C-alpha positions as CSV (number, residue, x, y, z in Angstrom):
1,M,-39.5,-5.9,2.3
2,A,-40.4,-8.0,-0.7
3,G,-43.6,-9.1,1.1
4,F,-44.6,-5.6,1.8
5,K,-44.1,-4.6,-1.9
6,K,-46.3,-7.6,-2.8
7,L,-49.0,-6.4,-0.4
8,I,-49.0,-2.9,-2.0
9,F,-49.3,-4.4,-5.4
10,V,-52.3,-6.6,-4.3
11,Q,-54.0,-3.6,-2.7
12,L,-53.6,-1.5,-5.8
13,I,-55.1,-4.2,-8.0
14,S,-58.0,-4.6,-5.5
15,W,-58.6,-0.8,-5.6
16,L,-58.6,-0.8,-9.4
17,L,-61.1,-3.7,-9.6
18,F,-63.3,-2.0,-7.0
19,A,-63.2,1.3,-8.9
20,L,-64.0,-0.4,-12.2
21,L,-66.9,-2.4,-10.7
22,G,-68.4,0.7,-9.0
23,G,-68.1,2.6,-12.2
24,Y,-69.9,-0.2,-14.1
25,F,-72.8,-0.2,-11.7
26,I,-73.1,3.6,-11.8
27,A,-73.0,3.5,-15.6
28,I,-75.9,0.9,-15.6
29,S,-77.8,3.2,-13.2
30,F,-77.2,6.2,-15.5
31,D,-78.5,4.3,-18.5
32,S,-81.6,3.2,-16.6
33,A,-82.3,6.7,-15.4
34,V,-82.0,8.1,-18.9
35,S,-84.3,5.5,-20.3
36,D,-87.0,6.3,-17.7
37,A,-86.6,10.0,-18.5
38,Q,-86.9,9.4,-22.2
39,Q,-90.1,7.4,-21.8
40,K,-91.7,10.1,-19.6
41,A,-90.7,12.7,-22.2
42,Q,-92.2,10.7,-25.0
43,R,-95.6,10.5,-23.2
44,V,-95.7,14.1,-22.3
45,V,-94.8,15.3,-25.8
46,N,-97.4,12.9,-27.4
47,A,-100.2,14.1,-25.1
48,Y,-99.2,17.7,-25.7
49,I,-99.1,17.8,-29.5
50,N,-102.4,15.9,-29.8
51,S,-104.1,18.8,-28.1
52,Q,-102.4,21.6,-30.1
53,T,-102.5,22.9,-33.7
54,I,-99.5,24.0,-35.7
55,E,-100.5,27.6,-35.2
56,Q,-100.7,27.2,-31.5
57,L,-97.1,25.9,-31.4
58,A,-95.8,29.3,-32.2
59,P,-91.9,29.5,-32.3
60,E,-91.9,32.4,-29.8
61,K,-93.8,30.5,-27.2
62,L,-91.7,27.4,-27.7
63,R,-88.5,29.4,-27.4
64,Q,-89.7,30.9,-24.1
65,A,-90.7,27.5,-22.9
66,L,-87.4,25.8,-23.8
67,S,-85.0,28.7,-23.5
68,D,-83.2,27.4,-20.5
69,G,-82.4,24.1,-22.3
70,S,-82.8,22.2,-19.1
71,T,-85.5,19.8,-20.5
72,F,-84.4,19.2,-24.1
73,S,-81.0,19.4,-25.6
74,K,-82.7,19.4,-29.1
75,F,-86.3,20.1,-30.2
76,V,-87.4,20.2,-33.9
77,I,-91.0,20.8,-35.2
78,R,-91.9,20.0,-38.8
79,D,-95.2,20.5,-40.7
80,Q,-96.9,17.8,-42.8
81,T,-94.5,18.4,-45.7
82,G,-91.5,17.9,-43.4
83,K,-90.4,21.5,-43.4
84,V,-88.7,22.7,-40.2
85,V,-91.0,25.1,-38.5
86,T,-89.0,25.5,-35.3
87,M,-85.6,24.1,-34.1
88,I,-84.1,24.7,-30.7
89,E,-80.7,23.1,-29.8
90,S,-78.6,23.4,-26.7
91,S,-74.8,23.4,-27.0
92,Q,-74.2,22.2,-23.4
93,P,-71.9,19.1,-23.5
94,L,-72.0,16.1,-21.3
95,P,-69.3,15.5,-18.7
96,L,-66.5,13.3,-19.8
97,F,-67.4,10.1,-17.9
98,A,-71.2,10.5,-18.9
99,E,-70.1,10.9,-22.5
100,L,-68.1,7.7,-22.3
101,V,-71.1,5.8,-20.7
102,N,-73.4,7.3,-23.4
103,N,-71.1,6.2,-26.2
104,S,-70.9,2.7,-24.7
105,F,-74.6,2.1,-24.0
106,N,-76.1,4.6,-26.5
107,S,-78.4,5.8,-23.6
108,I,-79.4,9.2,-24.9
109,R,-81.2,8.7,-28.3
110,P,-83.3,11.0,-30.5
111,Q,-87.1,10.5,-30.0
112,F,-90.0,11.3,-32.4
113,A,-93.7,12.2,-32.0
114,V,-96.6,12.8,-34.5
115,N,-100.1,14.1,-33.7
116,Q,-103.3,12.4,-34.8
117,T,-103.8,14.6,-37.9
118,S,-100.2,14.1,-38.9
119,D,-99.7,17.8,-39.5
120,I,-97.2,18.1,-36.6
121,K,-94.0,16.1,-36.5
122,I,-91.6,16.5,-33.6
123,E,-88.0,15.3,-33.1
124,F,-86.5,15.8,-29.7
125,T,-83.6,14.7,-27.4
126,I,-83.8,15.1,-23.7
127,N,-81.2,17.0,-21.7
128,A,-79.4,14.5,-19.4
129,H,-76.8,16.9,-18.1
130,N,-78.1,16.9,-14.6
131,L,-78.1,13.2,-14.5
132,A,-74.6,13.1,-15.9
133,T,-73.5,15.6,-13.2
134,L,-74.9,13.3,-10.5
135,L,-73.2,10.4,-12.2
136,Q,-69.8,12.2,-12.1
137,Q,-70.2,13.0,-8.4
138,A,-71.1,9.4,-7.6
139,M,-68.1,8.1,-9.5
140,F,-65.8,10.5,-7.7
141,I,-67.2,9.3,-4.3
142,V,-66.7,5.6,-5.4
143,I,-63.1,6.2,-6.4
144,L,-62.4,8.1,-3.2
145,I,-63.9,5.4,-1.0
146,S,-62.2,2.6,-2.9
147,G,-58.9,4.5,-2.6
148,L,-59.3,4.9,1.1
149,I,-60.2,1.2,1.4
150,A,-57.0,0.3,-0.5
151,L,-54.8,2.8,1.2
152,L,-55.6,2.2,4.9
153,P,-54.2,-1.4,4.9
154,I,-51.0,-0.1,3.2
155,I,-50.6,2.6,5.8
156,Y,-51.2,0.2,8.6
157,M,-48.8,-2.5,7.2
158,N,-46.1,0.2,6.6
159,S,-46.4,1.2,10.2
160,M,-46.2,-2.4,11.3
161,F,-43.2,-2.9,9.1
162,R,-41.4,0.1,10.5
163,R,-42.1,-1.0,14.1
164,L,-40.9,-4.5,13.3
165,N,-37.7,-3.2,11.6
166,R,-37.0,-1.0,14.6
167,K,-37.4,-3.9,16.9
168,I,-35.1,-6.1,14.9
169,S,-32.5,-3.3,14.7
170,T,-32.7,-2.8,18.4
171,T,-32.4,-6.5,19.1
172,V,-29.4,-6.9,16.8
173,A,-27.7,-3.7,18.3
174,D,-28.2,-5.1,21.8
175,I,-26.7,-8.5,20.9
176,V,-23.7,-6.8,19.2
177,D,-23.2,-4.5,22.2
178,I,-23.3,-7.5,24.6
179,Y,-21.0,-9.4,22.4
180,I,-18.5,-6.6,22.1
181,N,-18.6,-5.8,25.8
182,Q,-17.9,-9.5,26.6
183,N,-14.7,-8.9,24.5
184,Q,-14.8,-12.4,23.2
185,V,-14.7,-14.1,19.8
186,S,-16.3,-17.4,20.3
187,D,-18.0,-20.1,18.2
188,D,-20.9,-20.1,20.7
189,I,-22.2,-16.6,21.2
190,E,-24.9,-17.8,23.6
191,Q,-22.2,-18.8,26.0
192,A,-20.2,-15.6,25.4
193,M,-23.1,-13.4,26.5
194,D,-25.2,-12.8,29.6
195,T,-28.0,-15.3,29.4
196,S,-30.4,-13.2,31.5
197,R,-30.0,-10.4,29.0
198,L,-30.3,-12.8,26.1
199,K,-33.7,-14.0,27.2
200,K,-35.1,-10.6,26.5
201,L,-33.9,-10.7,22.9
202,S,-34.8,-12.9,20.0
203,K,-33.5,-16.4,20.3
204,D,-34.0,-16.9,16.6
205,L,-31.0,-14.6,15.9
206,I,-28.5,-16.7,17.9
207,P,-27.7,-19.3,15.1
208,S,-27.0,-16.5,12.7
209,F,-24.8,-14.7,15.2
210,N,-22.9,-17.9,15.8
211,R,-22.2,-18.1,12.1
212,L,-21.2,-14.5,12.1
213,S,-18.9,-15.1,15.0
214,H,-17.2,-18.0,13.3
215,F,-16.9,-15.9,10.1
216,L,-15.3,-13.0,12.1
217,Q,-12.9,-15.4,13.8
218,T,-11.8,-16.8,10.4
219,K,-11.4,-13.3,8.9
220,H,-9.5,-12.2,12.0
221,D,-7.0,-15.0,11.6
222,D,-6.7,-14.3,7.9
223,I,-6.0,-10.6,8.6
224,Q,-3.4,-11.5,11.2
225,N,-1.6,-13.9,8.8
226,N,-1.8,-11.3,6.0
227,A,-0.5,-8.6,8.2
228,L,2.5,-10.8,9.3
229,S,3.1,-11.7,5.6
230,I,3.0,-8.0,4.5
231,K,5.2,-6.9,7.4
232,K,7.7,-9.6,6.6
233,E,7.8,-8.5,2.9
234,A,8.0,-4.8,4.0
235,Y,10.9,-5.6,6.3
236,K,12.9,-7.7,3.9
237,D,15.5,-6.7,1.3
238,V,14.7,-8.4,-2.0
239,V,18.3,-8.8,-3.2
240,T,19.9,-10.4,0.0
241,N,16.7,-11.6,1.9
242,L,18.1,-9.7,4.9
243,G,16.0,-7.5,7.1
244,N,15.9,-3.9,5.8
245,R,16.3,-0.5,7.6
246,N,12.7,-0.7,9.0
247,M,13.5,-4.0,10.7
248,F,16.8,-2.7,12.0
249,V,15.1,0.3,13.5
250,E,12.5,-1.8,15.1
251,Y,15.1,-4.3,16.4
252,Y,17.3,-1.6,17.9
253,E,14.5,0.2,19.6
254,K,13.0,-2.9,21.1
255,N,16.2,-4.8,22.1
256,I,18.7,-2.1,22.8
257,E,17.4,1.4,23.2
258,N,14.2,0.4,25.2
259,A,15.4,-3.0,26.5
260,E,14.2,-4.1,29.9
261,K,17.5,-5.5,31.0
262,S,20.9,-3.9,30.8
263,T,22.7,-4.7,27.5
264,F,25.8,-3.7,25.5
265,G,27.6,-4.8,22.4
266,S,29.1,-3.5,19.1
267,L,27.5,-2.1,16.0
268,A,29.3,-2.4,12.7
269,M,28.4,-0.6,9.5
270,V,29.7,-2.1,6.3
271,R,29.7,0.0,3.1
272,C,30.1,-1.4,-0.4
273,S,32.7,0.9,-1.9
274,E,32.4,-0.2,-5.5
275,L,28.7,-0.5,-6.0
276,Q,28.2,2.7,-8.0
277,T,31.2,2.0,-10.2
278,I,30.1,-1.6,-10.9
279,N,26.5,-0.4,-11.7
280,Q,27.9,2.1,-14.2
281,T,30.6,0.0,-15.9
282,R,29.3,-3.6,-15.6
283,G,25.6,-3.2,-15.2
284,Y,23.1,-3.5,-12.4
285,Q,23.0,-7.3,-12.6
286,K,26.7,-7.5,-11.7
287,G,26.0,-4.9,-9.0
288,D,23.4,-7.2,-7.4
289,E,25.8,-10.1,-7.6
290,Y,28.5,-8.0,-5.9
291,V,26.0,-7.0,-3.1
292,K,25.1,-10.6,-2.6
293,G,28.7,-11.6,-2.4
294,V,29.4,-8.9,0.3
295,A,26.3,-10.0,2.2
296,D,27.4,-13.6,2.2
297,I,30.8,-12.7,3.6
298,I,29.2,-10.6,6.4
299,K,26.8,-13.3,7.3
300,H,29.6,-15.9,7.4
301,I,31.8,-13.9,9.6
302,S,29.1,-12.6,12.0
303,G,27.6,-16.1,12.3
304,T,30.3,-17.0,14.7
305,Y,29.0,-14.4,17.2
306,T,26.0,-15.5,19.4
307,G,22.8,-13.6,18.7
308,S,24.3,-11.5,15.9
309,Q,22.0,-9.8,13.5
310,V,22.6,-8.5,9.9
311,F,20.5,-5.9,8.1
312,R,20.8,-4.1,4.7
313,L,20.1,-0.4,5.5
314,N,20.2,0.9,1.9
315,S,21.7,0.0,-1.5
316,S,25.4,0.1,-0.3
317,D,25.2,-0.1,3.6
318,F,24.8,-3.1,5.9
319,A,24.4,-3.0,9.7
320,V,25.7,-5.8,11.9
321,V,24.7,-6.0,15.6
322,L,27.1,-8.1,17.8
323,P,25.4,-8.4,21.2
324,N,27.6,-8.7,24.3
325,T,30.7,-8.1,22.2
326,P,33.3,-5.6,23.5
327,L,35.1,-3.4,21.1
328,K,38.3,-5.3,21.6
329,E,36.6,-8.4,20.2
330,A,35.0,-6.3,17.5
331,E,38.4,-5.4,16.2
332,R,39.0,-9.1,15.4
333,F,35.7,-9.1,13.6
334,G,37.0,-6.1,11.5
335,D,40.2,-8.0,10.7
336,N,38.3,-11.1,9.5
337,L,36.0,-9.0,7.3
338,Q,39.0,-7.2,5.8
339,S,40.8,-10.5,5.0
340,R,37.7,-12.0,3.3
341,F,37.0,-8.7,1.4
342,T,40.6,-8.7,0.1
343,Q,40.2,-12.3,-1.2
344,Y,36.9,-11.4,-2.9
345,Q,38.5,-8.3,-4.4
346,Q,41.3,-10.3,-6.0
347,N,38.9,-12.9,-7.3
348,Q,36.5,-10.4,-8.9
349,E,39.3,-8.0,-10.1
350,L,38.0,-5.0,-8.1
351,S,39.7,-1.9,-6.8
352,S,38.1,-2.5,-3.4
353,V,35.1,-4.3,-1.8
354,A,33.9,-2.6,1.4
355,N,34.9,-0.6,4.4
356,T,33.7,-1.1,8.0
357,G,33.0,1.4,10.8
358,I,32.6,0.0,14.3
359,V,31.2,1.5,17.5
360,G,30.0,0.3,20.9
361,Y,26.4,0.6,22.1
362,E,24.6,0.2,25.4
363,K,21.0,0.3,26.7
364,G,19.3,3.6,26.2
365,K,21.6,4.9,23.5
366,P,19.5,6.8,20.9
367,L,19.8,5.3,17.5
368,G,20.3,8.7,15.7
369,E,23.3,9.5,17.9
370,L,24.8,6.0,17.4
371,L,24.4,6.2,13.6
372,S,26.2,9.6,13.5
373,I,29.1,8.1,15.4
374,V,29.3,5.0,13.2
375,D,29.1,7.1,10.1
376,N,32.1,9.0,11.4
377,A,33.9,5.7,11.9
378,M,33.1,4.7,8.3
379,S,34.6,8.0,7.0
380,M,37.8,7.2,9.0
381,A,37.9,3.6,7.5
382,Q,37.4,4.8,4.0
383,S,40.3,7.3,4.3
384,K,42.7,4.5,5.3
385,Q,42.9,1.9,2.5
386,A,40.9,-0.5,0.5
387,N,38.6,-2.7,2.7
388,A,39.9,-1.0,5.9
389,W,37.9,-0.9,9.2
390,H,38.0,1.6,12.0
391,V,36.7,1.4,15.6
392,Q,35.4,4.7,17.0
393,R,35.6,4.9,20.8
394,E,33.8,7.6,22.9
395,T,37.2,8.6,24.3
396,D,38.4,9.5,20.8
397,L,35.7,12.2,20.4
398,V,36.1,15.5,22.1
399,N,32.9,16.3,24.0
400,N,31.3,13.6,21.8
401,A,31.4,16.1,18.9
402,S,31.9,13.5,16.2
403,A,30.7,15.7,13.3
404,G,33.7,16.8,11.2
405,F,36.2,14.4,12.7
406,G,36.0,12.0,9.7
407,N,35.9,15.0,7.3
408,Q,39.2,16.3,8.8
409,N,40.9,13.0,8.3
410,W,39.6,12.8,4.7
411,R,40.9,16.4,4.0
412,K,44.3,15.3,5.2
413,V,44.2,12.1,3.1
414,I,43.1,14.0,-0.1
415,T,45.7,16.7,0.5
416,E,48.4,14.1,0.8
417,V,47.3,12.4,-2.4
418,I,47.4,15.7,-4.3
419,E,50.8,16.8,-2.9
420,S,52.3,13.4,-3.6
421,K,50.5,12.9,-6.8
422,R,49.6,9.3,-5.8
423,V,47.3,8.5,-8.6
424,H,47.2,5.4,-10.8
425,L,45.8,5.7,-14.3
426,V,44.0,2.8,-16.2
427,M,42.0,3.0,-19.4
428,Q,39.0,1.2,-20.9
429,N,38.5,1.4,-24.7
430,I,35.3,2.2,-26.4
431,M,34.9,-0.2,-29.4
432,P,33.7,1.7,-32.5
433,I,30.8,0.1,-34.5
434,G,31.5,0.9,-38.1
435,K,34.8,1.8,-39.9
436,S,34.0,5.5,-40.2
437,V,33.4,6.0,-36.4
438,K,36.2,7.5,-34.3
439,A,36.1,6.2,-30.6
440,Y,38.5,6.7,-27.7
441,A,39.8,5.2,-24.5
442,E,38.3,6.5,-21.2
443,I,40.9,7.3,-18.5
444,Q,40.0,5.9,-15.1
445,V,41.8,6.9,-11.9
446,R,42.8,5.0,-8.7
447,F,44.0,6.8,-5.6
448,K,46.6,5.4,-3.2
449,T,47.6,5.9,0.4
450,A,51.1,6.6,1.7
451,E,51.4,2.8,2.2
452,N,50.5,2.3,-1.5
453,Q,47.1,0.9,-0.6
454,M,44.2,1.6,-2.9
455,L,41.5,4.0,-1.6
456,P,37.8,3.4,-2.4
457,T,37.5,5.5,-5.6
458,A,33.8,6.4,-5.2
459,S,34.2,7.5,-1.6
460,F,37.4,9.4,-2.4
461,L,35.7,11.4,-5.2
462,A,32.5,11.9,-3.1
463,M,34.5,13.3,-0.2
464,A,36.5,15.5,-2.5
465,E,33.3,17.0,-3.8
466,K,31.9,17.4,-0.3
467,L,35.1,19.2,0.9
468,E,35.2,21.4,-2.2
469,M,38.5,19.8,-3.3
470,A,37.2,18.3,-6.6
471,M,38.8,21.0,-8.7
472,E,42.3,20.2,-7.3
473,I,41.7,16.5,-8.0
474,D,40.6,17.3,-11.6
475,R,43.7,19.3,-12.1
476,L,45.9,16.4,-10.8
477,I,44.1,13.9,-13.1
478,I,44.5,16.1,-16.2
479,D,48.2,16.9,-15.5
480,T,49.0,13.3,-14.9
481,T,47.1,12.2,-18.0
482,L,48.9,14.8,-20.2
483,E,52.3,13.8,-18.8
484,K,51.6,10.1,-19.4
485,V,50.4,10.7,-23.0
486,K,53.6,12.8,-23.7
487,T,55.8,10.0,-22.6
488,R,54.1,7.3,-24.7
489,N,53.8,7.0,-28.4
490,F,50.0,7.5,-28.8
491,S,49.9,9.2,-32.1
492,E,46.7,7.3,-33.1
493,K,45.0,7.2,-29.7
494,F,42.3,9.5,-28.3
495,F,41.6,9.7,-24.5
496,G,38.6,10.6,-22.5
497,I,39.0,12.4,-19.2
498,N,36.2,12.8,-16.6
499,V,35.7,16.3,-15.3
500,T,33.3,17.2,-12.4
501,A,30.5,19.7,-13.2
502,S,31.7,21.9,-10.3
503,S,35.1,22.3,-12.0
504,A,33.5,22.8,-15.4
505,H,31.5,25.7,-14.1
506,N,34.4,27.3,-12.2
507,D,35.9,30.2,-14.2
508,Q,39.3,29.8,-12.6
509,F,39.4,26.2,-13.6
510,V,38.3,26.9,-17.2
511,I,41.1,29.6,-17.5
512,W,43.7,27.2,-16.1
513,L,42.5,24.3,-18.4
514,E,42.6,26.5,-21.5
515,R,46.2,27.6,-20.8
516,R,47.2,24.1,-19.9
517,L,45.8,22.7,-23.2
518,L,47.3,25.5,-25.3
519,K,50.7,24.6,-23.7
520,D,50.4,21.1,-25.2
521,S,48.2,22.0,-28.2
522,N,49.3,18.9,-30.1
523,I,47.8,16.7,-27.4
524,A,44.7,18.8,-26.8
525,S,43.1,17.5,-30.1
526,K,43.4,13.9,-28.8
527,L,41.4,14.6,-25.6
528,I,37.7,14.2,-25.0
529,F,36.3,15.7,-21.7
530,E,33.4,13.8,-20.2
531,V,30.8,15.6,-18.0
532,S,27.6,14.2,-16.7
533,E,24.3,15.2,-18.2
534,F,22.9,16.1,-14.8
535,G,25.9,18.3,-14.0
536,L,25.7,20.2,-17.2
537,Q,22.1,21.0,-16.6
538,Q,22.8,22.7,-13.3
539,N,24.2,25.8,-15.1
540,I,23.6,25.9,-18.8
541,K,25.5,29.2,-19.4
542,A,28.6,28.0,-17.5
543,S,28.4,24.7,-19.3
544,K,28.3,26.5,-22.7
545,R,31.3,28.6,-21.8
546,F,33.3,25.4,-20.8
547,I,32.3,23.5,-24.0
548,D,33.1,26.5,-26.2
549,M,36.6,26.7,-24.6
550,V,37.2,23.0,-25.1
551,H,36.2,23.3,-28.8
552,R,38.3,26.4,-29.2
553,V,41.5,24.5,-28.2
554,G,40.7,21.6,-30.5
555,A,39.4,19.1,-27.8
556,R,35.9,17.5,-27.7
557,I,33.1,16.9,-25.3
558,T,31.1,13.8,-24.2
559,V,27.9,14.1,-22.3
560,E,28.0,11.0,-20.1
561,R,25.2,9.2,-18.1
562,F,22.8,10.5,-20.7
563,G,19.1,9.7,-20.3
564,V,19.0,10.0,-16.5
565,G,17.8,13.6,-16.6
566,L,15.0,15.3,-18.7
567,T,17.1,16.9,-21.4
568,S,15.5,18.6,-24.4
569,F,17.3,18.7,-27.7
570,K,17.4,22.4,-27.5
571,F,20.0,21.8,-24.7
572,F,22.1,19.9,-27.2
573,R,21.6,22.3,-30.0
574,D,22.9,25.1,-27.7
575,L,25.8,23.2,-26.1
576,K,26.8,21.2,-29.2
577,P,28.6,18.2,-27.7
578,D,30.5,15.8,-29.8
579,F,29.4,12.5,-28.2
580,I,26.7,11.3,-25.8
581,K,27.2,8.2,-23.7
582,M,24.0,6.4,-22.8
583,D,23.6,5.6,-19.1
584,A,24.3,2.0,-18.2
585,S,20.8,1.5,-16.9
586,Y,19.6,1.6,-20.6
587,T,21.9,-1.3,-21.5
588,R,20.8,-3.6,-18.7
589,G,18.6,-6.4,-20.1
590,L,18.3,-4.5,-23.4
591,E,17.6,-7.6,-25.4
592,E,14.3,-8.0,-23.5
593,D,13.3,-4.4,-22.8
594,K,11.5,-3.0,-25.8
595,N,11.0,0.4,-24.2
596,N,14.7,0.9,-23.8
597,Q,15.3,-0.2,-27.3
598,Y,12.8,2.3,-28.6
599,F,14.3,5.1,-26.5
600,M,17.8,4.3,-27.7
601,R,16.7,4.2,-31.3
602,L,15.0,7.5,-30.9
603,M,18.0,9.1,-29.3
604,V,20.4,7.7,-32.0
605,D,18.2,9.1,-34.8
606,L,17.9,12.6,-33.2
607,A,21.6,12.7,-32.2
608,H,22.7,11.8,-35.7
609,R,20.5,14.5,-37.1
610,I,22.6,17.1,-35.3
611,G,25.9,15.4,-35.8
612,V,26.4,13.8,-32.4
613,S,27.8,10.2,-32.0
614,V,26.2,7.9,-29.5
615,F,28.0,5.4,-27.3
616,A,26.6,2.7,-24.9
617,E,28.4,1.9,-21.7
618,G,28.0,-1.0,-19.3
619,V,27.8,-3.7,-22.0
620,E,28.1,-7.1,-20.2
621,S,26.9,-9.7,-22.7
622,Q,27.0,-10.7,-26.4
623,E,23.2,-10.2,-26.6
624,E,23.4,-6.6,-25.4
625,K,26.2,-5.9,-27.9
626,H,24.2,-7.4,-30.8
627,I,21.1,-5.4,-30.0
628,I,23.2,-2.2,-29.7
629,E,24.7,-2.9,-33.2
630,T,21.2,-3.3,-34.7
631,L,20.1,0.1,-33.1
632,C,22.9,1.8,-35.1
633,L,24.9,3.2,-32.1
634,D,28.4,4.3,-32.8
635,G,30.4,2.5,-30.1
636,V,30.2,0.3,-27.1
637,Q,32.0,0.1,-23.8
638,G,31.9,-2.4,-20.9
639,Y,33.5,-5.4,-19.4
640,Y,32.3,-7.6,-22.2
641,I,34.3,-5.4,-24.6
642,E,37.3,-4.8,-22.5
643,K,38.3,-4.5,-18.8
644,P,40.2,-1.5,-17.5
645,K,43.9,-1.9,-18.0
646,D,47.1,0.0,-17.3
647,I,48.1,2.5,-19.9
């Protein structure tokens, strides 16, 4: 393509030189023709005036003779005194090119003649218009011919280039087709293709295609390696380095559901019961450490089973596959897990660690159906005691209708807790920052089975919400707290009680709570009810009615887990809470997170403007506490400040 452009450039230069050279020779010819015409005119005029008198050169006769202006463009007659007797002048201009030539060579010049008696003097200029017209036509012909001479090679070469390009494209396409049809990636493309076909094509392209083949092979290997690396990352949990849900699904479908040989075994689901509580009260870093601890226990226990696989399905759930393990043996696996979880619970001072649901599997069992059954087993395990396990057998399910079986058991357990009032209260103080700030101790609740075993708190409250029994649990907690406060000397103490949003928005609960607080009006002023920001946002009108009632009886309100939603300060101006408690996610790594520091500072400034105190929860280190103090918060809560303790 570059050579073709160069050819065009050379042709254009040649055309330009040819046109200039032709123009030069035409200009010389024009100058010569004008010179000859002027000499003839000089001789004619001289001969004519020597045979005429001034009277005979009458103006009328001259005008008639020169009227068409085809001979002279200017003709002036003067007498012996130099006076103009007659002057005829044509206004017909020369063509542009002739004018340029005339200016360059000074071809057309005025001429003079005098008769023998010197009484007639003539000045004249010949009319070269016809010669100029011929010159213009000749120049046009020269330019046209030179243009054709320059253009024809370009057209021809362009045609040749297109044919060559088409041939190359066809050759390359044929080689690629042959190469693809051979379905090979080889370093020697000549061997990979049909040599009889190859002889018809350009041999010169073979080295280039060999290099291309080697390049494609290298890229193919790189892509395969990158794909494996990406898949490995996409299938790995970053906290525990276990396979994630995607890897579990792929493993199950390949090795169990669609296995070629008959297979059976046990599937266990292990759920971390305290992850949400630890994240909120101790911070997400402690939550990750807790998850790693649970994962290590599972890997250690399952490692004694041949071919076992462990996966982390989501933030709190693990799946354990025990190939060729009957449910009777899986029960021993559950016992070992429970024993290790109990040890870990005591070491870490937790309410519980994890529960385990176990089911059997066999070839062809759909994964969705199996997960539904194991989730039911998990619900049964959670309703027993801390760290409990439960094996769900097919014979235990009526017509395999597992849905609701775990719920029924949970309803029974929750009802027994409410009727027997088996709740245990602990409290965790909020440390005030500054002498003028009034803080309080948050009441936290633990639930027990009939055997006095602790139930997983998060699971218990979640199931109570799901079964629409949260309002009865809130009543039990409030009644138990009021009775405990009345029997203790807490004249200077203030207590925070968590209330679910569903209860706060229920008119019957609000009426009951108002009557209950008025019954113990001296204690009501010492209570602060905590409701989550997200819950309050679900029904602003109902939230306002609840808060107005709480203020009416002398109690106060805290908006907890603040910052998770998208709350406007119009929301606070309308609801008028007394405190807000920043979500623990804002405390985590606060000393390094400038964005969280800026957000907290902004919230503190705005909250203080409307008379609301701001607390931080989940404080786990001295650095976090120091930063919170510099941000002018009003109080801090967390395991670094104080662990939950009995009232």
